[in-house]
N, C-alpha and C positions, 0 to 999 in steps of 0.2 A: 586474667589469662585463661584462654579457653582451648580445650582439645579440639582438633580439627574435625572430629565427628559430631560436634555440636553439643557436647556434654557441658555441664555447668562449669563456670570458671573455677579454677583451683587457686588455692592461697599461696602455695609455695613457688619456688623458682628452680628450674631444671637447666643445668649447664652441662655441656658435653665438651670434653677435650679430645681432639682427634689428631691424626697424623700417622705417618709411616713408622716402620720399625726404627727404634733408636732416636726418635724425635724428641724425647723427653716428656712424653705424656704423663707417665706415672709420677714423675717428680713434681710436675706442675699441678696435677690433681691433688697430691698430698699437701702441697703448700697452700693451694686454694682452700682446701678443707680447713686447714689450721687458721687461715685468715677469716673465714666466715665464723668459725667458732669463737675467735677472739672478739668478734662483734656481738657475741651472745646469741647467734642464730643456731638453732638445731640444724645440724648438717649431716647428711648421709653421703659418704664417699663409697663409690661402688665401681664395678667394671664389667665389661663384656669381652668375651664370654666368661661366665663363672661367678656372677653376682649373687647366686643362690646356691643352696646345697645341691639341687638337681643340676643347676648350671655348671657347678664344679665338675660333675661327672662328664658333662658334654664338653667342657674345656679340655679334659684329658683326651677325649676322643679326637678333638679337632687339632690340638696343638702338640700332644705328647705321644700319640700313637702315630708312628711314622709310616704306617701302611698307606697305600694310595687311597684317597677318598675322592669319589666322583664330585665334580663341581656342583651339581645340583644337590647332591647329598650334603655337601659342605654348607650350602646356603640354607637348606632346611634345618640342619642342626643349629646353625646360627640363629635362625628365626625361632626355633623352639626355645632356645636359651633366652631370647629377647622377650618372648611372650610371658614366660615364667618370671623373668626379671621385672617386667612392668607390673604384673599382677601382684607379685609378692613384696617387692621392694619400692619401686619408684612411685607408682600411683598412690599407695597408702601414705608415703612420706609427704608427697605434694599436698594431699588432701588435709593433712594435719598442719600444713604451713611450713614444712621444713625446706631447706635448700638441698637439692640433690646434685652432686657433682659426679659425673660418670666418665670413666676412662673407656671411651668408645660407645657408640650407639649406632643408629641407622646409617649415618654417613659411611661407616666402615664397610657395610655390605654393598652400598652403592659403588664404592671405589674398588674394593677387593674382589667382590663377586660380580657386580654389575659390569665393570670395565676390565679389571684384572683377569677374571675368569671368563669374560666375554658372554655373560648371561643376559646382558641388556639392562640398562639403568631403569627404564620405565617398568619393566616387569618386576625387577627386584624391589623397586619403590612401592608398587602396588602390594606385593606380598608382605613387605615390612609394615606398611600402613595397616594391613589387616592384622598382623601379629601383635601390633601395639595397641589396637583398638583406636587408632587415630592419634595417639599421644605424640606430640612433637616437642623438642627442646625449646626453651626460650632463647638460647644462644648456643651456637657451635663455634668453637675456636679451633682452628687447624694450625698445628705447629709444623711449619715447613722447614725442612733441613736438606741440604745437598746430599746426594747419595753417598759421596765419598766420606763426608763427615759422619753420616749415620752409620756407615760400615765400621768406622773406627770406634764407635761407641758400643758396638756389639761384642762384649767380652764373654758373656755366658754362652753355654752350649745352645746352639740355635734350635728353636722349636720347628714344627713342620712348616708353618707359613714362612718363618724366617729363612728357611732353606729353599724357598721357591726360586731364588736366583736373582741376580742384579737386574736383569731385563724386566722381570715381573715387578720388582719394587720400584723401578724407574717409571713403569706404567702407572702404578698406584699413586706415586707422588704427582705425576702429571694429571691424573684423574682428580685428585683433590684440588689442584690449581684450576682445572677446567670447570669443575662443578661448583666451586665456592661462590662465584658471582651469581650463578643461576639459583642457588639455594640460600643466599644471604649468609654464608659462613664467613667468619672473620679469620683471615690468614695472618699469622704472627710468625716472624722469623725466629725459628727455634735454635739458631746457631749462636746466639749471644750468651752472656753470662746468665746463670740461673736466675739471679734476682732481677736482672734487667728484663728477661723474658716474663717473669712473674708480674712485673709492673705493667707490661704491655697487655698481658692477659687480664689483669684486674681492671685496667682502663676500659677494655672492651666490655667486661661484665657489668661495670657500674651503669652502663647505658640501659640495662634491662632489669636492674634490681627493683623488686616491688617496694 
């Protein structure tokens, strides 16, 4: 497996679980990490934003500071988090042959900022590619869930992005569905029973396991 910037092949496997708010990403990421470890694979479970100590501070600014953040500033903060995340966590783990399972990565910025914030998918993609040094996941699984069902799952106090409103989140969901065939993301129905969804995710991942 090779980075898109032409670097040497890496030994590990990089899987990203994506989807809108309330789609069940965090649950499936945790289950997937447990499954890989049961097979004896070193597994790094991480998330964006906030997968590093510096990223945790950025996460607070992005999600828990409810002051208005300009869309471009939001994107740049996301990319700063991602650059540090790749350098400190993801790339070193892949180079030593580990499996990395991340709750969100570049697809989130394409959908949330590229389309949801209307900054443009092509521009956001170029900037994210630069921030990651060309690193791409081996597989992206998108958990798709109807807006009404997702809203029912949101029981905790909403963060700043979750408060963006139903129209914004409907746009994000449609963005995932629009971009999935263009980028080769696998879309899984997130509305089923947890274990059923986990089996569908695992079936997709088995196609890319090294």
